[in-house]
C-alpha positions as CSV (number, residue, x, y, z in Angstrom):
1,M,6.8,37.1,73.9
2,H,3.9,38.8,75.7
3,A,1.4,36.8,73.7
4,S,3.0,33.5,74.6
5,I,2.8,34.4,78.3
6,I,-0.9,35.2,78.0
7,K,-1.4,32.0,76.0
8,A,0.4,30.0,78.8
9,H,-1.8,31.5,81.5
10,H,-5.0,30.8,79.5
11,Y,-3.8,27.2,79.0
12,R,-3.0,26.8,82.7
13,A,-6.4,28.2,83.7
14,D,-8.2,25.8,81.3
15,L,-6.3,22.9,82.6
16,R,-7.1,23.9,86.2
17,S,-10.8,24.2,85.4
18,K,-10.8,20.8,83.7
19,I,-9.2,19.2,86.8
20,A,-11.8,20.9,89.0
21,D,-14.7,19.9,86.8
22,Y,-13.6,16.3,86.3
23,P,-11.7,15.1,89.3
24,E,-12.5,11.4,88.6
25,I,-10.7,11.4,85.3
26,D,-7.3,9.8,85.6
27,D,-5.9,11.5,82.5
28,Y,-5.1,14.5,84.6
29,V,-2.8,12.5,86.9
30,V,0.6,11.5,85.5
31,S,2.3,8.5,87.0
32,T,6.0,8.2,86.8
33,K,8.2,5.3,88.0
34,T,11.2,6.2,90.3
35,L,13.6,4.1,92.2
36,S,13.2,4.2,96.0
37,P,16.2,3.9,98.3
38,L,15.6,0.2,98.6
39,N,16.0,-0.3,94.8
40,S,12.4,-1.2,94.3
41,E,10.2,0.7,91.9
42,A,7.8,3.2,93.4
43,I,5.0,5.0,91.5
44,V,4.8,8.7,92.1
45,F,1.6,10.5,91.1
46,K,1.7,14.1,90.1
47,S,-1.0,16.2,88.5
48,A,-0.9,17.4,85.0
49,L,-0.9,20.9,86.3
50,Q,2.3,20.3,88.2
51,D,3.8,18.8,85.1
52,Y,2.8,21.8,83.1
53,D,4.3,24.2,85.7
54,E,7.6,22.3,85.7
55,H,7.7,22.6,81.9
56,Q,7.1,26.3,82.1
57,V,9.9,26.7,84.6
58,L,12.3,24.9,82.2
59,L,11.2,27.2,79.4
60,L,11.7,30.3,81.6
61,H,15.3,29.1,82.4
62,Q,16.0,28.6,78.7
63,N,14.7,32.1,77.9
64,I,16.8,33.7,80.6
65,R,19.9,31.8,79.4
66,D,19.2,33.0,75.8
67,L,18.9,36.6,77.0
68,R,22.2,36.3,78.9
69,N,23.9,35.0,75.9
70,I,22.6,37.8,73.7
71,Y,23.7,40.3,76.3
72,I,27.2,38.8,76.3
73,V,27.4,39.0,72.5
74,L,26.3,42.6,72.5
75,C,28.8,43.6,75.2
76,D,31.6,41.9,73.1
77,L,30.5,44.0,70.1
78,V,30.2,47.3,71.9
79,K,33.4,47.1,74.0
80,P,35.8,47.6,71.0
81,V,33.8,50.5,69.8
82,I,33.8,52.3,73.1
83,G,37.3,51.4,74.2
């Protein structure tokens, strides 16, 4: 798990340096279509770095949920032994 955190930080740093080195390249900007309150389509631009950060937050939530589930299973296994 520690290696994956280091790998994620290196990837984010590389992405950040590419965005800084090549600001004119549109590949680092992700466009998504959303519906505005007036039911017309609006294009929202976000950077590839923001998209990567959102993905990492989702992975972190998944890891925390997995740890919680493992803890619950361990508690269910240990309770009958102790009590």
